[in-house]
MIDOSE-1310 file (N, C-alpha, C; in nm, 2 decimals, decimal comma, always signed):
residues 222
mehs	+1,37/-0,97/-2,35/+1,51/-0,95/-2,39/+1,59/-0,92/-2,26; +1,70/-0,98/-2,25/+1,79/-0,96/-2,14/+1,93/-0,95/-2,18; +2,01/-0,86/-2,12/+2,14/-0,83/-2,16/+2,23/-0,80/-2,04; +2,35/-0,86/-2,04/+2,44/-0,83/-1,93/+2,56/-0,74/-1,98
fsrk	+2,57/-0,62/-1,93/+2,68/-0,53/-1,97/+2,81/-0,57/-1,90; +2,79/-0,63/-1,78/+2,91/-0,68/-1,71/+2,85/-0,77/-1,60; +2,94/-0,83/-1,52/+2,90/-0,91/-1,41/+2,82/-0,83/-1,30; +2,83/-0,70/-1,31/+2,77/-0,61/-1,21/+2,64/-0,54/-1,26
vqvr	+2,62/-0,54/-1,39/+2,50/-0,47/-1,45/+2,43/-0,56/-1,54; +2,30/-0,58/-1,52/+2,21/-0,66/-1,61/+2,08/-0,58/-1,63; +2,03/-0,59/-1,75/+1,90/-0,52/-1,78/+1,81/-0,62/-1,85; +1,68/-0,59/-1,83/+1,58/-0,68/-1,89/+1,47/-0,60/-1,95
lnyl	+1,42/-0,63/-2,06/+1,30/-0,56/-2,13/+1,20/-0,67/-2,15; +1,08/-0,64/-2,10/+0,97/-0,74/-2,11/+0,84/-0,67/-2,16; +0,78/-0,73/-2,26/+0,65/-0,68/-2,30/+0,54/-0,79/-2,29; +0,43/-0,75/-2,23/+0,32/-0,84/-2,21/+0,19/-0,78/-2,26
enns	+0,11/-0,87/-2,34/-0,02/-0,82/-2,38/-0,12/-0,93/-2,37; -0,23/-0,90/-2,31/-0,34/-1,00/-2,29/-0,47/-0,94/-2,35; -0,53/-1,01/-2,44/-0,66/-0,97/-2,50/-0,76/-1,08/-2,47; -0,87/-1,04/-2,41/-0,98/-1,14/-2,38/-1,11/-1,10/-2,45
dgiv	-1,17/-1,20/-2,51/-1,30/-1,18/-2,57/-1,40/-1,28/-2,52; -1,53/-1,25/-2,54/-1,64/-1,34/-2,49/-1,66/-1,33/-2,35; -1,62/-1,22/-2,28/-1,64/-1,21/-2,14/-1,79/-1,18/-2,11; -1,84/-1,25/-2,01/-1,98/-1,23/-1,97/-2,00/-1,11/-1,88
flnp	-2,09/-1,02/-1,92/-2,11/-0,90/-1,84/-2,26/-0,88/-1,82; -2,29/-0,80/-1,72/-2,43/-0,77/-1,68/-2,46/-0,63/-1,72; -2,59/-0,61/-1,77/-2,62/-0,47/-1,81/-2,77/-0,45/-1,78; -2,81/-0,34/-1,72/-2,95/-0,31/-1,70/-3,02/-0,28/-1,83
aavg	-3,14/-0,33/-1,85/-3,21/-0,31/-1,98/-3,36/-0,32/-1,95; -3,43/-0,27/-2,05/-3,58/-0,28/-2,04/-3,62/-0,40/-2,12; -3,69/-0,49/-2,06/-3,75/-0,61/-2,13/-3,90/-0,59/-2,13; -3,96/-0,56/-2,24/-4,10/-0,53/-2,24/-4,13/-0,41/-2,16
kkda	-4,21/-0,42/-2,06/-4,25/-0,31/-1,97/-4,17/-0,32/-1,84; -4,08/-0,41/-1,83/-4,01/-0,43/-1,70/-3,86/-0,40/-1,71; -3,80/-0,37/-1,60/-3,66/-0,35/-1,60/-3,59/-0,48/-1,56; -3,48/-0,51/-1,63/-3,42/-0,64/-1,60/-3,27/-0,62/-1,61
lvls	-3,20/-0,72/-1,56/-3,05/-0,73/-1,57/-3,02/-0,84/-1,67; -2,96/-0,80/-1,78/-2,94/-0,89/-1,89/-2,79/-0,93/-1,90; -2,77/-1,06/-1,92/-2,63/-1,11/-1,94/-2,60/-1,11/-2,08; -2,48/-1,07/-2,11/-2,43/-1,07/-2,25/-2,29/-1,13/-2,25
gngs	-2,26/-1,20/-2,36/-2,13/-1,27/-2,37/-2,04/-1,22/-2,47; -2,05/-1,09/-2,50/-1,96/-1,03/-2,60/-1,87/-0,92/-2,54; -1,84/-0,93/-2,41/-1,75/-0,84/-2,35/-1,61/-0,86/-2,38; -1,52/-0,77/-2,35/-1,38/-0,78/-2,39/-1,29/-0,70/-2,29
sryr	-1,17/-0,73/-2,29/-1,07/-0,65/-2,21/-0,93/-0,67/-2,27; -0,85/-0,58/-2,24/-0,71/-0,59/-2,29/-0,61/-0,53/-2,18; -0,50/-0,58/-2,17/-0,39/-0,54/-2,08/-0,26/-0,54/-2,16; -0,19/-0,42/-2,15/-0,06/-0,41/-2,21/+0,04/-0,36/-2,11
qlef	+0,16/-0,42/-2,11/+0,26/-0,38/-2,01/+0,40/-0,38/-2,07; +0,47/-0,28/-2,05/+0,61/-0,27/-2,09/+0,70/-0,25/-1,97; +0,79/-0,34/-1,94/+0,87/-0,34/-1,82/+1,02/-0,33/-1,85; +1,08/-0,24/-1,78/+1,23/-0,23/-1,78/+1,28/-0,26/-1,64
tgql	+1,37/-0,36/-1,63/+1,43/-0,40/-1,50/+1,58/-0,40/-1,51; +1,64/-0,34/-1,41/+1,78/-0,34/-1,40/+1,83/-0,40/-1,27; +1,94/-0,48/-1,27/+2,00/-0,54/-1,16/+2,15/-0,49/-1,14; +2,18/-0,43/-1,03/+2,32/-0,39/-1,00/+2,37/-0,48/-0,89
tpha	+2,49/-0,53/-0,91/+2,56/-0,61/-0,81/+2,70/-0,56/-0,78; +2,71/-0,45/-0,70/+2,84/-0,39/-0,67/+2,94/-0,49/-0,61; +2,88/-0,57/-0,51/+2,96/-0,67/-0,44/+2,89/-0,80/-0,44; +2,95/-0,90/-0,39/+2,89/-1,04/-0,40/+2,76/-1,05/-0,32
nqkl	+2,76/-0,98/-0,20/+2,64/-0,99/-0,12/+2,55/-0,87/-0,12; +2,58/-0,78/-0,22/+2,50/-0,66/-0,23/+2,43/-0,65/-0,36; +2,30/-0,63/-0,36/+2,22/-0,63/-0,49/+2,12/-0,52/-0,48; +2,10/-0,46/-0,60/+2,00/-0,35/-0,61/+1,92/-0,38/-0,74
fmsy	+1,79/-0,38/-0,72/+1,70/-0,40/-0,84/+1,61/-0,27/-0,86; +1,59/-0,24/-0,99/+1,51/-0,12/-1,02/+1,41/-0,16/-1,13; +1,29/-0,13/-1,12/+1,19/-0,17/-1,22/+1,10/-0,05/-1,25; +1,07/-0,03/-1,38/+0,97/+0,07/-1,42/+0,87/+0,00/-1,52
vlse	+0,74/+0,01/-1,49/+0,64/-0,05/-1,57/+0,55/+0,05/-1,62; +0,53/+0,05/-1,75/+0,43/+0,13/-1,82/+0,32/+0,04/-1,87; +0,19/+0,06/-1,82/+0,09/-0,03/-1,85/-0,04/+0,04/-1,88; -0,14/-0,04/-1,94/-0,27/+0,01/-1,97/-0,37/-0,11/-1,95
argd	-0,48/-0,08/-1,88/-0,58/-0,18/-1,86/-0,72/-0,13/-1,90; -0,78/-0,19/-2,00/-0,91/-0,14/-2,05/-1,01/-0,26/-2,06; -1,14/-0,23/-2,05/-1,23/-0,34/-2,05/-1,37/-0,30/-2,02; -1,46/-0,39/-2,03/-1,60/-0,37/-1,99/-1,61/-0,37/-1,84
lndf	-1,68/-0,27/-1,78/-1,68/-0,25/-1,64/-1,77/-0,36/-1,57; -1,88/-0,40/-1,63/-1,97/-0,48/-1,56/-1,94/-0,63/-1,58; -1,81/-0,67/-1,57/-1,77/-0,81/-1,57/-1,86/-0,88/-1,46; -1,91/-1,00/-1,50/-2,01/-1,07/-1,42/-1,95/-1,11/-1,28
sryl	-1,82/-1,12/-1,28/-1,75/-1,16/-1,15/-1,77/-1,05/-1,04; -1,79/-0,93/-1,08/-1,82/-0,82/-0,99/-1,95/-0,84/-0,91; -2,04/-0,91/-0,97/-2,17/-0,93/-0,91/-2,20/-1,07/-0,87; -2,10/-1,16/-0,87/-2,12/-1,29/-0,82/-2,00/-1,32/-0,73
gdfp	-2,03/-1,33/-0,60/-1,93/-1,36/-0,50/-1,98/-1,33/-0,36; -1,88/-1,33/-0,27/-1,92/-1,31/-0,13/-1,96/-1,17/-0,10; -1,91/-1,07/-0,18/-1,94/-0,93/-0,16/-1,98/-0,87/-0,29; -2,09/-0,90/-0,35/-2,13/-0,85/-0,48/-2,16/-0,70/-0,47
spvv	-2,14/-0,63/-0,58/-2,18/-0,49/-0,59/-2,33/-0,47/-0,58; -2,38/-0,39/-0,49/-2,53/-0,38/-0,47/-2,59/-0,30/-0,58; -2,52/-0,22/-0,66/-2,58/-0,13/-0,76/-2,52/-0,17/-0,90; -2,60/-0,19/-1,00/-2,55/-0,22/-1,13/-2,58/-0,10/-1,22
qrnq	-2,47/-0,03/-1,26/-2,48/+0,08/-1,35/-2,47/+0,03/-1,49; -2,50/+0,11/-1,59/-2,50/+0,07/-1,73/-2,35/+0,04/-1,77; -2,33/-0,07/-1,84/-2,19/-0,11/-1,87/-2,12/+0,00/-1,96; -1,99/+0,01/-1,94/-1,91/+0,10/-2,03/-1,78/+0,03/-2,05
ftal	-1,72/+0,06/-2,17/-1,58/+0,01/-2,20/-1,49/+0,13/-2,17; -1,40/+0,11/-2,07/-1,31/+0,22/-2,03/-1,20/+0,17/-1,95; -1,12/+0,25/-1,89/-1,01/+0,21/-1,80/-1,07/+0,13/-1,69; -1,00/+0,02/-1,65/-1,04/-0,06/-1,54/-0,99/-0,01/-1,41
pgdl	-1,06/-0,04/-1,30/-1,02/+0,02/-1,17/-0,87/-0,01/-1,13; -0,81/-0,11/-1,18/-0,67/-0,14/-1,14/-0,57/-0,08/-1,24; -0,61/+0,01/-1,33/-0,52/+0,07/-1,43/-0,42/+0,16/-1,36; -0,29/+0,13/-1,39/-0,18/+0,21/-1,34/-0,09/+0,24/-1,46
pdrf	-0,09/+0,36/-1,51/-0,01/+0,39/-1,63/+0,14/+0,38/-1,61; +0,19/+0,41/-1,49/+0,33/+0,40/-1,46/+0,36/+0,37/-1,32; +0,46/+0,29/-1,30/+0,50/+0,24/-1,17/+0,65/+0,22/-1,16; +0,71/+0,27/-1,06/+0,86/+0,26/-1,03/+0,88/+0,19/-0,90
lawg	+0,97/+0,09/-0,90/+0,99/+0,01/-0,78/+1,14/-0,02/-0,77; +1,20/+0,01/-0,66/+1,34/-0,02/-0,63/+1,36/-0,09/-0,50; +1,44/-0,20/-0,50/+1,46/-0,27/-0,38/+1,59/-0,34/-0,38; +1,64/-0,38/-0,27/+1,77/-0,45/-0,27/+1,81/-0,50/-0,13
vspl	+1,93/-0,54/-0,12/+1,98/-0,59/+0,01/+2,13/-0,55/+0,01; +2,17/-0,51/+0,13/+2,31/-0,47/+0,15/+2,36/-0,51/+0,28; +2,48/-0,58/+0,29/+2,54/-0,62/+0,42/+2,60/-0,50/+0,49; +2,59/-0,51/+0,62/+2,64/-0,40/+0,71/+2,74/-0,47/+0,81
pwkm	+2,81/-0,38/+0,89/+2,90/-0,44/+0,99/+2,82/-0,52/+1,09; +2,89/-0,60/+1,17/+2,84/-0,68/+1,28/+2,74/-0,78/+1,22; +2,76/-0,82/+1,09/+2,67/-0,92/+1,03/+2,53/-0,88/+1,03; +2,50/-0,76/+1,01/+2,37/-0,71/+0,99/+2,34/-0,69/+0,84
qlap	+2,21/-0,67/+0,81/+2,17/-0,66/+0,67/+2,06/-0,55/+0,66; +2,07/-0,47/+0,56/+1,97/-0,36/+0,53/+1,90/-0,40/+0,40; +1,76/-0,39/+0,41/+1,68/-0,42/+0,29/+1,59/-0,31/+0,26; +1,62/-0,21/+0,18/+1,53/-0,10/+0,15/+1,44/-0,13/+0,03
ivey	+1,32/-0,06/+0,03/+1,23/-0,07/-0,09/+1,16/+0,06/-0,10; +1,16/+0,11/-0,23/+1,10/+0,24/-0,26/+0,99/+0,21/-0,37; +0,87/+0,26/-0,36/+0,77/+0,24/-0,46/+0,70/+0,38/-0,49; +0,68/+0,40/-0,62/+0,61/+0,52/-0,67/+0,53/+0,48/-0,78
hagf	+0,40/+0,52/-0,78/+0,32/+0,50/-0,90/+0,20/+0,60/-0,90; +0,14/+0,61/-1,02/+0,03/+0,70/-1,04/-0,09/+0,65/-0,95; -0,18/+0,74/-0,92/-0,29/+0,70/-0,84/-0,39/+0,61/-0,91; -0,46/+0,53/-0,84/-0,56/+0,44/-0,90/-0,68/+0,53/-0,94
tyap	-0,76/+0,48/-1,04/-0,87/+0,56/-1,09/-0,99/+0,53/-0,99; -1,09/+0,61/-1,00/-1,22/+0,59/-0,93/-1,33/+0,64/-1,01; -1,46/+0,61/-0,97/-1,57/+0,65/-1,05/-1,67/+0,74/-0,97; -1,68/+0,87/-1,00/-1,77/+0,95/-0,94/-1,92/+0,91/-0,97
vdaa	-2,01/+0,92/-0,88/-2,15/+0,89/-0,90/-2,23/+1,00/-0,84; -2,36/+1,01/-0,88/-2,45/+1,11/-0,83/-2,53/+1,05/-0,72; -2,63/+1,12/-0,66/-2,71/+1,08/-0,55/-2,78/+0,95/-0,58; -2,81/+0,92/-0,71/-2,89/+0,80/-0,75/-2,79/+0,69/-0,79
rnyv	-2,66/+0,71/-0,76/-2,56/+0,61/-0,79/-2,53/+0,59/-0,94; -2,56/+0,69/-1,02/-2,53/+0,68/-1,16/-2,39/+0,74/-1,19; -2,32/+0,69/-1,28/-2,19/+0,74/-1,32/-2,20/+0,89/-1,36; -2,10/+0,97/-1,31/-2,09/+1,11/-1,35/-1,97/+1,12/-1,44
gvpy	-1,99/+1,15/-1,57/-1,87/+1,15/-1,66/-1,83/+1,01/-1,70; -1,71/+1,00/-1,75/-1,66/+0,86/-1,79/-1,59/+0,80/-1,66; -1,64/+0,69/-1,61/-1,59/+0,63/-1,49/-1,45/+0,58/-1,51; -1,36/+0,59/-1,41/-1,23/+0,54/-1,41/-1,14/+0,60/-1,52
sdrf	-1,17/+0,72/-1,56/-1,09/+0,78/-1,66/-0,97/+0,85/-1,59; -0,88/+0,91/-1,67/-0,76/+0,97/-1,62/-0,80/+1,10/-1,54; -0,92/+1,15/-1,56/-0,97/+1,27/-1,49/-0,99/+1,24/-1,34; -1,02/+1,12/-1,31/-1,05/+1,08/-1,17/-0,95/+0,98/-1,12
rypk	-0,84/+1,03/-1,06/-0,74/+0,95/-1,00/-0,70/+0,99/-0,86; -0,66/+0,90/-0,78/-0,61/+0,92/-0,65/-0,48/+1,00/-0,66; -0,43/+1,07/-0,56/-0,30/+1,13/-0,56/-0,19/+1,02/-0,59; -0,08/+1,07/-0,64/+0,03/+0,98/-0,66/+0,08/+0,91/-0,53
ffsa	+0,11/+0,78/-0,55/+0,15/+0,70/-0,43/+0,31/+0,70/-0,42; +0,36/+0,72/-0,30/+0,50/+0,71/-0,27/+0,52/+0,65/-0,14; +0,61/+0,55/-0,13/+0,64/+0,49/+0,00/+0,79/+0,44/+0,00; +0,86/+0,48/+0,10/+1,00/+0,43/+0,12/+1,01/+0,35/+0,25
darl	+1,04/+0,23/+0,24/+1,05/+0,14/+0,35/+1,19/+0,08/+0,37; +1,22/+0,03/+0,49/+1,35/-0,03/+0,51/+1,34/-0,13/+0,62; +1,42/-0,23/+0,61/+1,43/-0,34/+0,72/+1,57/-0,36/+0,75; +1,60/-0,35/+0,88/+1,73/-0,38/+0,94/+1,72/-0,51/+1,01
skdv	+1,81/-0,61/+0,98/+1,80/-0,74/+1,04/+1,94/-0,79/+1,08; +1,93/-0,89/+1,18/+2,06/-0,95/+1,22/+2,02/-1,10/+1,25; +2,10/-1,19/+1,20/+2,08/-1,33/+1,23/+2,18/-1,38/+1,34; +2,13/-1,45/+1,44/+2,21/-1,50/+1,54/+2,20/-1,66/+1,54
kvne	+2,32/-1,72/+1,51/+2,32/-1,87/+1,50/+2,31/-1,93/+1,64; +2,22/-2,02/+1,66/+2,20/-2,09/+1,79/+2,28/-2,22/+1,78; +2,26/-2,30/+1,68/+2,33/-2,42/+1,65/+2,33/-2,45/+1,50; +2,37/-2,57/+1,47/+2,38/-2,60/+1,33/+2,25/-2,60/+1,26
kysl	+2,14/-2,62/+1,33/+2,01/-2,63/+1,27/+1,93/-2,50/+1,28; +1,94/-2,43/+1,39/+1,86/-2,31/+1,41/+1,93/-2,18/+1,42; +1,87/-2,08/+1,37/+1,92/-1,94/+1,38/+1,80/-1,85/+1,42; +1,83/-1,74/+1,49/+1,73/-1,64/+1,53/+1,76/-1,52/+1,45
rfsv	+1,65/-1,46/+1,40/+1,66/-1,34/+1,32/+1,58/-1,23/+1,39; +1,65/-1,12/+1,43/+1,59/-1,00/+1,49/+1,59/-0,89/+1,39; +1,48/-0,82/+1,37/+1,47/-0,72/+1,27/+1,38/-0,61/+1,31; +1,41/-0,49/+1,26/+1,33/-0,37/+1,28/+1,30/-0,31/+1,14
svln	+1,17/-0,28/+1,12/+1,13/-0,22/+0,99/+1,06/-0,09/+1,01; +1,08/+0,00/+0,91/+1,02/+0,13/+0,91/+0,94/+0,14/+0,78; +0,81/+0,16/+0,79/+0,72/+0,16/+0,67/+0,68/+0,31/+0,65; +0,68/+0,35/+0,53/+0,64/+0,49/+0,49/+0,73/+0,59/+0,57
mtnh	+0,86/+0,58/+0,55/+0,95/+0,66/+0,63/+0,93/+0,81/+0,62; +0,88/+0,85/+0,50/+0,86/+1,00/+0,48/+0,73/+1,04/+0,52; +0,64/+0,95/+0,57/+0,51/+0,98/+0,62/+0,43/+1,05/+0,51; +0,45/+1,00/+0,38/+0,37/+1,05/+0,27/+0,23/+1,02/+0,28
fnal	+0,14/+1,11/+0,24/+0,00/+1,08/+0,24/-0,04/+1,00/+0,12; -0,08/+0,87/+0,14/-0,13/+0,78/+0,04/-0,27/+0,75/+0,07; -0,36/+0,82/+0,00/-0,50/+0,80/+0,02/-0,55/+0,66/+0,00; -0,64/+0,62/+0,09/-0,70/+0,49/+0,08/-0,84/+0,49/+0,02
dvha	-0,91/+0,61/+0,03/-1,05/+0,62/-0,03/-1,08/+0,76/-0,06; -1,19/+0,79/-0,13/-1,23/+0,92/-0,17/-1,38/+0,93/-0,16; -1,42/+1,05/-0,13/-1,57/+1,09/-0,13/-1,60/+1,11/-0,28; -1,66/+1,00/-0,34/-1,69/+1,00/-0,48/-1,83/+1,03/-0,52
ntgd	-1,92/+1,06/-0,42/-2,06/+1,09/-0,45/-2,07/+1,24/-0,46; -2,12/+1,29/-0,58/-2,14/+1,43/-0,60/-2,24/+1,50/-0,51; -2,32/+1,42/-0,44/-2,42/+1,47/-0,34/-2,36/+1,49/-0,21; -2,23/+1,44/-0,19/-2,16/+1,45/-0,06/-2,10/+1,59/-0,05
sqyg	-2,11/+1,66/+0,06/-2,05/+1,79/+0,08/-1,90/+1,79/+0,08; -1,84/+1,67/+0,10/-1,70/+1,65/+0,09/-1,65/+1,59/-0,04; -1,73/+1,60/-0,14/-1,70/+1,53/-0,27/-1,56/+1,57/-0,32; -1,49/+1,47/-0,36/-1,35/+1,50/-0,41/-1,24/+1,50/-0,31
vffg	-1,28/+1,48/-0,18/-1,18/+1,48/-0,07/-1,13/+1,34/-0,05; -1,00/+1,32/-0,05/-0,93/+1,19/-0,03/-0,91/+1,18/+0,12; -0,92/+1,05/+0,17/-0,90/+1,03/+0,31/-0,84/+0,89/+0,33; -0,80/+0,86/+0,46/-0,74/+0,74/+0,49/-0,60/+0,73/+0,46
nykr	-0,51/+0,69/+0,55/-0,37/+0,69/+0,52/-0,30/+0,60/+0,62; -0,20/+0,52/+0,58/-0,11/+0,45/+0,67/+0,01/+0,54/+0,70; +0,01/+0,59/+0,82/+0,12/+0,68/+0,86/+0,25/+0,60/+0,88; +0,36/+0,67/+0,91/+0,48/+0,61/+0,94/+0,47/+0,50/+1,05
lfrg	+0,52/+0,38/+1,02/+0,50/+0,27/+1,12/+0,64/+0,20/+1,15; +0,66/+0,18/+1,27/+0,78/+0,10/+1,32/+0,73/-0,04/+1,36; +0,81/-0,14/+1,32/+0,77/-0,27/+1,35/+0,89/-0,36/+1,39; +0,88/-0,44/+1,49/+0,99/-0,53/+1,53/+0,94/-0,67/+1,50
dfdv	+1,03/-0,76/+1,45/+1,00/-0,89/+1,42/+1,11/-0,99/+1,48; +1,06/-1,11/+1,51/+1,15/-1,21/+1,57/+1,11/-1,34/+1,49; +1,21/-1,40/+1,43/+1,19/-1,52/+1,35/+1,29/-1,63/+1,39; +1,24/-1,75/+1,37/+1,32/-1,87/+1,40/+1,35/-1,93/+1,26
lf	+1,48/-1,94/+1,22/+1,52/-2,00/+1,09/+1,57/-2,14/+1,11; +1,52/-2,23/+1,03/+1,57/-2,37/+1,04/+1,57/-2,44/+0,91
């Protein structure tokens, strides 16, 4: 559903639901006196998403977009695709139906473009979302508790970026664009990984982070 309150304000409401059945998954099992990995074709998954998006146009060349997404992703963890590929998982735990690794309950995103003096342009972007889930394991690589549940999430993610650019026209066909970008301006700690093994002395410690970064770009437009 989409509605325009005026030429400057537009809102959109979008709902998406995907339900999948008959997914092939892998599960450790005992076959006779031997251990085996058994394929089953009765797996399932579901994804639900509710999205609110707003567009503000204060001036002709100035736009601001804001989006909030509320979502849920559930399914069988041992989807066969996890174990068939260039980098298959080396350990196969017993299958469980729970939140999927990419589950993000809420996410806010704001971005836009605004003209500045001297024919310059500013393009900011702000992103905030709940942390991704992870699965704690013991020393034998068995799941501890319910994997990828809300109990086990990374810290909340926040990043504010901006790009300042200026186009210089060379001729009718070519223009040069000079730009400077700042990524993660607030230097917020956004963890990239976690010590998830309970046998690790640093179990539960998050690490890895892209710190504040300045970048210069040069582009040829034609």
